C-alpha positions in Angstrom: 0.0 0.0 0.0 1.4 3.4 -1.0 -0.2 6.8 -0.7 0.2 10.2 -2.4 -1.6 13.5 -1.7 -4.7 12.6 -3.6 -4.5 8.8 -4.2 -3.8 5.7 -2.3 -2.7 2.4 -3.9 -4.7 -0.5 -2.7 -5.8 -3.9 -4.0 -9.4 -4.3 -5.1 -10.2 -6.3 -1.9 -8.5 -3.7 0.3 -10.5 -0.9 -1.3 -13.8 -2.7 -0.8 -13.2 -3.3 2.9 -11.8 0.1 3.5 -14.8 1.7 1.9 -17.2 -0.2 4.0 -15.3 0.8 7.1 -15.5 4.5 6.2 -19.3 4.6 6.0 -21.2 5.9 9.1 -24.7 6.6 10.1 -26.3 8.5 13.0 -29.1 6.8 14.8 -30.8 8.4 17.8 -27.9 10.9 18.1 -25.3 8.1 18.2 -22.8 7.7 15.4 -21.9 4.2 14.3 -20.6 2.3 11.4 -23.1 1.5 8.7 -21.7 -2.0 8.3 -21.7 -3.9 11.6 -19.2 -6.5 10.4 -19.6 -9.8 8.6 -19.6 -13.5 8.5 -17.2 -15.6 6.5 -16.1 -19.1 5.5 -12.8 -19.0 3.6 -11.6 -21.1 0.8 -10.3 -20.7 -2.8 -11.7 -17.5 -4.1 -11.7 -15.4 -1.0 -9.0 -16.4 1.4 -5.8 -14.9 -0.1 -6.8 -11.4 -1.0 -10.2 -10.7 0.7 -9.0 -12.5 3.8 -5.9 -10.3 4.0 -7.9 -7.2 3.6 -10.3 -8.2 6.4 -7.5 -9.0 8.7 -6.1 -5.5 8.3 -9.5 -4.0 9.3 -10.5 -6.5 11.9 -10.9 -3.8 14.6 -13.2 -1.7 12.4 -15.2 -4.6 10.8 -15.2 -7.6 13.1 -15.5 -10.9 11.2 -17.4 -13.9 12.7 -16.8 -17.5 11.5 -19.9 -19.1 10.0 -20.7 -22.8 10.5 -22.4 -23.0 7.1 -23.0 -20.5 4.3 -26.8 -20.5 4.5 -26.9 -19.6 8.1 -24.4 -16.7 7.4 -26.8 -15.4 4.8 -29.6 -15.2 7.4 -27.5 -12.4 9.0 -30.1 -10.3 7.2 -31.9 -10.5 10.5 -29.3 -8.1 11.8 -30.6 -5.5 9.4 -34.2 -6.2 10.5 -33.2 -5.6 14.1 -31.8 -2.2 13.1 -34.9 -1.4 11.0 -32.9 -1.6 7.8 -30.6 1.2 8.8 -27.5 -1.0 9.2 -26.4 -4.2 7.5 -23.7 -7.0 7.6 -21.8 -8.7 4.8 -21.2 -12.4 4.1 -18.2 -13.8 2.2 -17.9 -17.3 0.8 -15.5 -19.2 -1.4 -16.1 -19.7 -5.1 -18.5 -22.3 -6.6 -20.3 -24.5 -4.0 -19.6 -22.2 -1.1 -21.2 -19.3 -2.8 -24.3 -21.3 -4.1 -25.1 -22.2 -0.5 -26.1 -18.5 -0.1 -28.8 -18.7 -2.7 -31.6 -19.6 -0.3 -30.8 -16.9 2.2 -30.4 -14.4 -0.6 -33.9 -15.2 -1.8 -35.3 -14.9 1.7 -33.6 -11.4 2.1 -34.9 -10.4 -1.4 -38.5 -11.5 -0.6 -38.5 -9.6 2.7 -36.5 -6.6 1.4 -33.7 -6.9 3.9 -30.3 -5.6 3.1 -27.3 -7.9 3.2 -24.1 -7.6 1.2 -22.7 -10.7 -0.4 -18.9 -10.7 -1.2 -18.3 -13.9 -3.1 -15.4 -15.4 -4.9 -15.5 -15.9 -8.6 -13.5 -17.7 -11.3 -10.3 -16.2 -12.7 -11.0 -13.3 -15.1 -7.9 -14.1 -17.2 -8.8 -17.8 -17.4 -5.1 -18.7 -17.2 -5.9 -21.4 -14.6 -8.9 -23.0 -16.2 -10.8 -24.9 -15.1 -10.0 -24.5 -11.4 -11.3 -26.6 -8.6 -15.1 -26.9 -8.4 -15.6 -24.5 -11.3 -18.8 -24.7 -13.3 -17.7 -25.7 -16.8 -20.2 -24.6 -19.5 -18.4 -25.4 -22.8 -20.7 -23.3 -24.9 -20.5 -20.2 -22.6 -17.2 -19.9 -20.7 -18.3 -16.6 -19.1 -21.2 -18.3 -17.3 -20.6 -19.2 -13.7 -22.6 -20.1 -10.6 -22.6 -16.5 -9.5 -25.0 -15.7 -12.3 -27.7 -17.5 -10.4 -27.8 -14.7 -7.9 -29.2 -12.2 -10.5 -32.7 -13.5 -9.9 -32.6 -13.2 -6.1 -30.7 -9.9 -5.5 -31.6 -6.2 -5.9 -28.1 -5.4 -7.1 -25.7 -7.7 -8.9 -22.2 -6.9 -10.3 -19.0 -8.8 -11.2 -15.9 -6.8 -10.6 -13.7 -7.1 -13.7 -11.3 -4.1 -13.0 -10.2 -2.5 -9.8 -11.5 1.0 -10.9 -15.0 -0.5 -11.2 -15.5 -0.4 -7.4 -15.5 3.4 -7.4 -18.8 3.3 -9.1 -20.3 0.0 -7.9 -19.8 0.4 -4.2 -21.9 3.6 -3.8 -24.5 2.1 -6.1 -24.6 -1.2 -4.0 -25.0 0.8 -0.7 -27.7 3.0 -2.2 -29.6 -0.2 -3.0 -29.1 -1.6 0.4 -30.5 1.6 2.0 -33.3 2.3 -0.4 -36.3 2.7 1.8 -38.8 1.7 -0.9 -37.0 -1.2 -2.6 -34.0 -2.4 -0.6 -32.7 -5.9 -0.6 -29.5 -8.0 -1.0 -26.6 -6.8 -3.0 -24.1 -9.2 -4.7 -20.6 -8.5 -5.7 -18.7 -11.3 -7.6 -15.0 -11.0 -7.0 -12.8 -12.9 -9.5 -9.8 -14.4 -7.7 -7.1 -12.6 -9.7 -8.9 -9.2 -9.8 -9.1 -9.2 -6.0 -5.3 -8.8 -5.9 -4.9 -6.3 -8.6 -3.7 -2.9 -7.3 -5.0 0.5 -8.4 -4.5 4.2 -7.4 -7.8 5.0 -5.7 -8.8 8.7 -4.9 -8.5 9.2 -1.2 -11.9 11.0 -1.2 -13.5 7.6 -1.7 -12.5 6.6 1.8 -13.4 9.7 3.7 -15.6 9.3 6.7 -19.1 10.1 5.6 -22.7 9.1 5.9 -24.5 6.6 3.6 -25.1 7.6 -0.1 -28.5 9.0 -1.0 -30.7 6.5 -2.7 -31.3 8.4 -6.0 -27.7 7.6 -7.0 -28.1 5.9 -10.4 -30.1 7.8 -13.0 -31.8 5.3 -15.3 -31.4 2.5 -12.8 -34.9 2.6 -11.7 -34.3 5.0 -8.8 -36.6 7.6 -10.2 -39.4 5.1 -10.2 -38.6 4.1 -6.6 -38.5 7.7 -5.6 -41.9 8.3 -7.1 -43.2 5.2 -5.3 -42.1 6.7 -2.0 -43.6 10.0 -2.8 -46.9 8.3 -3.7 -46.9 6.4 -0.4 -46.3 9.7 1.4 -49.2 11.3 -0.4 -51.5 8.4 0.6 -50.4 8.8 4.2 -51.4 12.5 4.0 -54.7 11.7 2.6 -55.4 9.1 5.3 -54.4 11.5 8.1 -56.9 14.0 7.0 -59.6 11.6 8.1 -60.4 10.5 11.6 -58.1 7.5 11.9 -55.4 5.9 9.7 -54.4 2.3 9.7 -50.8 1.3 8.8 -49.4 -2.1 8.4 -46.0 -3.2 9.7 -44.0 -6.0 8.2 -43.8 -7.7 4.9 -43.9 -5.5 1.8 -46.2 -2.8 3.3 -44.3 -1.0 6.0 -45.8 2.1 7.6 -46.8 4.7 5.1 -46.6 7.4 7.8 -43.1 8.5 8.4 -43.6 9.3 12.0 -44.9 5.8 12.7 -41.9 4.0 11.1 -39.3 6.4 12.4 -40.5 5.9 15.9 -39.2 2.3 15.8 -42.7 0.9 15.7 -42.9 0.6 19.5 -46.6 1.3 20.0 -49.8 -0.1 18.4 -51.6 3.2 18.6 -50.0 6.7 18.8 -50.5 10.2 17.4 -48.9 10.6 14.1 -47.1 13.7 12.9 -50.3 15.1 11.6 -51.9 15.2 15.0 -54.5 12.5 14.6 -54.7 9.1 16.1 -53.4 6.2 14.0 -53.7 2.4 14.5 -50.8 0.2 13.3 -51.4 -3.4 12.7 -48.5 -5.8 12.1 -48.0 -8.8 9.9 -45.9 -11.8 10.7 -42.7 -10.1 9.4 -43.4 -7.1 11.6 -43.9 -8.8 14.9 -40.4 -7.8 16.1 -41.3 -4.1 15.7 -44.1 -4.2 18.2 -43.5 -4.5 21.9 -44.9 -7.5 23.8 -48.3 -7.0 25.5 -49.3 -4.1 23.3 
C-alpha cells in the first residue's frame, strides 16, 4: 500500500473493505458504522486477497466465522433488528460455497432486507482454467454459478477491474439503504482481480454518511422515488380523516413517516399530523411491536 496526496494504492479487496469501514450513520444521536461487520467461510476465491484485507481492518469490521453459508446469509436478520438502517456482509468461497447462499439471498430479497454478499468468482484471465469446483459450460465460458444470484438480489455486479469499485460500491450501498425497494446486493470478486492494485482517490474513503438512494439515473431510482412520494401522499390523505391504519411487516411497512421512524414501539400513537393512528402488524413485523401491546 502506497499513498500520495490525492490517491492511495490498494488492491481491489482492500479498497472494498476500507470503503465499508468508512461509512457511518447517526441513529438516535449516536454515530456508528453503517456496516456492523460480517460472517465468512474461507476457501479458494476469498482467502488470499479478501482475507488479507479483512485481517487488516478487523478492529473496524469484526468478522465472525460461519458454520455454514446458508446460516451466514440469514444475517439479514441483523438489518431487521436495526430497522434496515444497518447491515452486515457475508463472504464465501467460489462455486459450491457461494451457491449455498442462494436460499438466504432469496429470503432477504423477498423480505426486502439488506445484506451484502462478497463472493469469490473464477479467474478473469482464465489462465488457470478450469479451477477446482468451477462450473464448466463449454458453450458459454463466461457463465458461472454466481450468475444464479441475478434472480434473487436487488443489485448484482461482477468486478472485472479495480477501478470499477469506485462506481459500484456507492450504487450497491444505495440499493441496500433504499427505503422503498432495498434488498440484498451481490458482488462477484474474481480471484485474480481481488489482488490487482489501483491508485484510488482518497476522497473515496473519507468518513461520511451513507449515499443518497437516488444515485443511479436510469437504474430505476426515479421510479422508486416516485413510489415513496406516492406512499407519502397516501399517508397525508389518510391522516386528513379520523383515523389511519398502517401495516407493519412484509412489503407494506408504515406509510406514515412518524410511525416508522419511531421504531414501531406502539400499536396506537398520534402521528405527525396530530391525529390518532392504528398500526397493525404482519408476521414479518412482529419484532417491531413490543410485547403485551
